[in-house]
N, C-alpha and C positions, 0 to 999 in steps of 0.2 A: 497766226505765230509764223516764225521763220525755226530753222534747226538748232541757231541758240537759244533761245529763247524754250523750244521742247530738251533740251538738252539741261534746263535750268529748271522746269521743271519735271523730268524727270530723272533731276537728281533728289528733289522735293521728295516726289515719293518712295523714292526706292533709301530713303535718309541718309545720304552718302553721293558722293561725282559719283562719276561711270569712269572705267577705269579710257586711259588712253589713246593705247589701239581701239576700244571699243569707237570714243567719242573722234577718234578719225574717222571708224567705220560706217559710224554714223553720216556724218560729213561728205567721206564720199560715196554710200548707199541714200540716196534723197528719197528720205517717206512715197514722198509723190507721185516721184515716178511709179510709181505698185500699183496705182490708183484706179481705177477702173472711170469710165466718163465721167459716172451715174453712182455717187455710195447716197445712204439715208443713215440718219444720226439720230439719234432719240430724241421725242422731241416734249418729255417729260411730263408727256401725258397719258405714257406708258407704249406710245405709240412711237414712227417713224416722222421724220420728215426729210424732205428726198433737194437734194441738192446735183443740178446738173451743173457743170466743168464748164458747157460751150453755154451755156444760161447766168451763172454771174462767177468769174472765174478768183475773182474777189473769195468768195464767200466756201469757192470748194477748195483754195487751197486754205485761206483760213483751217476747214475741221479734218486739212491734211494737215495741219501742226501741230495737235492738237493732241493732248494725252485720253483718248476714247479711242468705242469699237466704231469703226466704221464698214453698215454692213451694202457688200456691195452684190447680194442675191440674195431675191426670197423664190421659197418652194411651196404652194399651198400655201401663200398665206405669211411661210414663216422662214427668220432668217436663215440662210442654208450655205452662206460663206461670208467670212468681213474676214477685215483687215484689220489684227490683234489692235491691240491701243499701241505704240510705240514705247513705251517702259514698261513690255510685258520680254521685248529684244532680249535688253541686257538681264532681266530674271531667267528667263531661259536658256542664255549663253551663262550663267555664271553657275546655274542648276548642271547646266552639261560638261560643265569645268573647262571652256571654254576663254576664260580670265587671261590666258596667259597668252596670248599666241602664236612670238620666240619661239618659247619650250618647245613645242605645240611644234612648232614647224620644225626642229629640229629635227619631234623623235614620228614626224608623217602621219600625224594623225588625218584620218581620212573623218565629213563630214557628211552623215545625213538622213534629209530630211524630206516626208514621208506626207502627203495633205495637204502640199507646197501653198497649198492657196495664192497669194498673193507675188512669194515671188523674194519676200519683201524680209523676209532670217533666213533663205538661203543667199540669198546676195550678200549682209553684211558675214554670215559665215564664208562665204567670198572673198572678204573682204578680210578678212581674221585668218583664214588657212592658206589660202595665195587661188589662180583661177586653181586650178585639179585640184584642189582637197573636198569639195563637195560633189554629191549625189544629191540631186533632189527626184520624186516623183510624186506625184496629183491626181487624185484620180476625175478629178472635176474639167470636164472638156470644155464647157462652156466661158472659163478666167484665158488670160495669157499667159502664154511661157516664156513669162519678162524675165525671172534671172539669170537665166542661165545664157554668156552672151553680156552683159550687161558691165 
């Protein structure tokens, strides 16, 4: 499922379509660019199924564009870092009142994301608020710092 299908799935989960600005941001900030090469998805039996981009790029890309949580890191056998379900981005941005980016740019609104994990939400914020509109801080030294400069 590519971005268009993902937008339809997100709209179905939210019960309405995403704003034009957010849809444009989702096209600009492709979620798969913020994922590690190795992810794990729920296997339906209480565990996780590993997917390796190098070993199976098709399965990895399909997983990247499903509305599901992808686990990128385990600590002591438990998920310790993940990429949120893509439908969470519109929900969080709506709750943060980042629904009308043009108006927000006029007001010089800035965004701060703490514990940014993969950087996907920070990159969406940058697409909505402008290049200088977002500061991101993450405490996980093992994850790539990819949102800034993307």
